[in-house]
Structures are given as C-alpha cells and as structure tokens.
N, C-alpha and C positions, 0 to 999 in steps of 0.2 A: 222452771227448768231444774227441779229437784233432782229428777232422773240422773242428771249429770253433774250433780254437786262434787262429787269425787274427783272429777276431771280437773277440778281447780288446781290440783297438784301440779299439772303440766299444762294446763290451758287456761287463758283468761276468759272472763265471762263473754267479752266481745268475740274472742276467737271461737268460742263455743257456738254463739249465735251465728256466726258466719258459717260454720260447719254444718249447722243445721239447715241452712239455706242453700247449700251446694247440691248440685244433682251429680250423681255418679253413674257411669256405665261400665259394667262388667261384661266383657266378652268371654264367656266361659264359665261354666258353673261346676267345674271339677274342683281344682284347688280354689278357684274363685269363690267357691261355696263357703270356705273357711274365711276368706277375706271379707265377703259380704257381711257375715256376722260380726266380725270385729269392727267394720266400719259403722255398722248399725249401733253396736254397744258404745263406741265413742261418741256418736251423736249425728252421724250422717243418716238423714231420715227420707231421703229421695234417691232410690236406686232403681236402675233398669238393668236387668239381667238377660243375656241373649246366650242361648245354648239349644242345640237340637237333639241332645243325647238323653238316654232314659238311664235311670238309676239301676246298676247291676250289683250283684253280690260283691264282686270284685272292687267296687268302689268304697266299700264300708270301712275299709282300714285306713283311709287317707282323706276322705271327703266328708263333708258335713251332712250325711245321710244315715237313716236307720233302716232296720230290716223291713219295716212296714212301708218304707219308701220304694222298694224294689218293684220295678215295672212302670213307675210314674215317671213323667218327664222330669228332668233335674230342676228346671226352673220352677215348676209348678210345686215340687216337694220343697225346694228351698224358700219359695215365697211363703208357704204355710209356716215354715219353721221361723222365718224372720217376723212374720206378723204375731207369732205366738210370743215373741220376745218384745215387740213394740207394736201394738195394734194401731197406733196413729201414724206409723210409717207409710209412705207412699212407694209401694213396690210395684214395678211394671216388669212383666216378663215377655219375651218372645221366644217361643219354642221353634227356633230354626238355627240352622247352621250359617256361619258367616262364610261367604265365597267371594272370590275375586270378582 
C-alpha cells in the first residue's frame, strides 16, 4: 500500500486497509465528481456512481470534467478520469437518474 503511505499522518495502517475494502455509492456526478476523486485518492477503491446527466460547458467551472468530456455521460467521463488516477480501482457507473 505504498500509494497511501503519506496517509499515515492521519490514518493508521489498519484504518487504511478498512477504507480500501469499503464500497461507496455516490448519487450524482456533479459536485460528486470532486468527492469521488478525493475518496479515490484517500484510498476508497470501490465506487459506484449514479447520474443520468451529460457533461456541458457550464459544468466545467465547478465539476471535475474537462473540455474534451463535453457531450459525454458524466458517469463515463468520471470513470475514465478516476481510472487514470488508479487503474486498480473498481469503478461502477449507472447512467440513469434516481427517481422516487
């Protein structure tokens, strides 16, 4: 777990192992896109992200997307970004809106 050695400042090795084993569900890939990257960088490696929206130019100033992502489903663009950070992560995506 060399990737997470610097986390020892605030996480014990046991807690780091626990975090790696947890599964996280994010309902929304707007601001959730920033949260997803932070979670991944801390050590959560199993993420499921649900969002039915498409990346638009108006998203670029506050969400974790780039110009080349415009027109793509947010969940697919985010999955690609997250896997570029940690190719071993288990990233599942659902391109759908959550309704009652």
